[in-house]
C-alpha positions as CSV (number, residue, x, y, z in Angstrom):
1,M,-0.3,14.8,4.9
2,I,-2.6,12.1,3.1
3,T,-5.6,11.0,2.0
4,V,-6.6,7.0,1.7
5,L,-9.3,6.3,-1.1
6,E,-10.8,2.4,-1.0
7,K,-12.5,0.8,-4.1
8,L,-13.1,-3.1,-4.7
9,D,-12.3,-5.1,-7.6
10,G,-13.7,-8.5,-6.7
11,T,-12.0,-9.9,-3.6
12,V,-9.5,-7.0,-3.8
13,S,-9.6,-4.1,-1.5
14,I,-7.6,-1.1,-3.7
15,L,-6.3,1.8,-1.8
16,N,-5.3,5.2,-3.4
17,I,-2.7,6.8,-1.3
18,C,-2.3,10.7,-2.6
19,G,-0.3,13.2,-1.0
20,K,2.8,13.0,1.5
21,L,3.5,9.7,3.5
22,S,5.2,10.6,6.1
23,G,4.7,11.1,9.6
24,G,2.4,13.8,11.4
25,E,-1.2,14.8,12.0
26,N,-3.1,12.1,10.3
27,Y,0.0,9.3,11.3
28,A,-1.2,5.5,10.8
29,L,-4.4,6.3,9.0
30,L,-3.4,4.0,6.5
31,S,-2.7,0.9,8.8
32,H,-6.0,2.2,10.0
33,K,-7.7,2.0,7.2
34,V,-6.0,-2.0,6.6
35,V,-7.2,-3.3,9.7
36,E,-10.8,-1.6,9.2
37,L,-11.1,-3.4,5.9
38,L,-9.0,-6.5,7.3
39,T,-11.9,-6.4,10.6
40,K,-14.5,-7.0,7.5
41,G,-12.8,-10.0,5.8
42,C,-10.8,-8.1,2.8
43,I,-7.3,-10.2,3.2
44,L,-5.7,-9.0,-0.7
45,F,-5.1,-5.3,-1.5
46,V,-3.5,-3.2,-4.2
47,L,-1.7,0.4,-2.5
48,N,-1.9,2.4,-5.9
49,L,1.3,4.8,-5.6
50,S,1.2,6.9,-8.6
51,E,-0.3,10.0,-6.5
52,V,2.2,9.8,-3.2
53,S,4.5,12.5,-4.0
54,S,7.4,12.0,-1.1
55,A,7.6,9.6,1.9
56,D,9.4,9.4,4.8
57,S,10.9,7.0,7.4
58,T,7.6,7.3,9.2
59,G,5.9,6.1,6.0
60,I,7.6,3.1,5.3
61,G,7.4,2.0,8.5
62,E,3.5,2.4,7.4
63,L,3.7,0.3,4.7
64,I,5.9,-2.4,6.8
65,V,3.3,-2.4,9.5
66,C,0.6,-2.7,7.1
67,L,2.2,-5.7,5.3
68,K,3.0,-7.3,9.1
69,K,-0.8,-6.9,9.6
70,V,-2.1,-7.9,6.5
71,K,0.3,-11.5,6.3
72,E,-0.4,-12.2,9.8
73,R,-4.5,-13.2,8.5
74,G,-3.3,-15.1,5.8
75,G,-3.4,-12.1,3.0
76,E,-1.4,-10.0,0.2
77,I,-0.1,-6.4,-0.4
78,K,1.0,-5.6,-3.8
79,L,2.2,-2.1,-4.5
80,A,1.0,-0.7,-7.8
81,A,2.3,2.1,-10.0
82,P,4.5,4.1,-7.8
83,S,7.0,7.1,-9.5
84,Q,10.2,6.9,-9.8
85,K,11.2,9.0,-6.6
86,I,9.0,6.6,-4.4
87,G,10.2,3.0,-6.5
88,N,13.8,4.8,-5.9
89,L,13.1,4.7,-2.1
90,L,11.5,1.1,-2.2
91,H,15.1,0.0,-4.0
92,I,17.0,1.6,-1.6
93,T,15.4,0.3,1.2
94,N,15.4,-2.9,0.2
95,L,11.4,-2.9,0.1
96,E,11.4,-4.3,-3.4
97,R,12.6,-8.1,-1.6
98,I,9.9,-8.1,0.5
99,F,6.4,-6.7,-1.3
100,E,5.8,-7.3,-5.0
101,I,5.8,-4.3,-6.7
102,H,3.9,-3.3,-10.0
103,P,3.8,-0.8,-12.7
104,T,0.4,-0.4,-12.8
105,E,-2.7,-1.1,-10.7
106,R,-4.3,-3.2,-13.0
107,A,-1.2,-5.2,-13.8
108,A,-1.1,-5.6,-9.8
109,L,-4.4,-6.6,-9.8
110,R,-4.2,-8.9,-12.9
111,S,-1.2,-10.9,-10.7
112,F,-4.2,-11.9,-8.0
113,G,-6.1,-13.6,-11.0
114,H,-8.4,-10.4,-11.6
């Protein structure tokens, strides 16, 4: 189960994801939140993974769905602050090749020019 907390820094939507990024009762919560923000005109996102305790293939799929939806609108998603466990998972699944990953939320924001 995850929770997604939203905040805005200029034109960048920051989504702090907490809990287990996996299938289950709130599957697709993250992609629903991204779509909701896209409909409001937001196209730049930082997904802060510092509070994600684990992820499975369904959760990884959610990240990819979000990336696809944002890119379709001409936007960008950057990942921030993955734990070592989540960072290893991103490496093993080669997602570090398709996502820009930053060590901190601040570094991800700076990469957008903030």
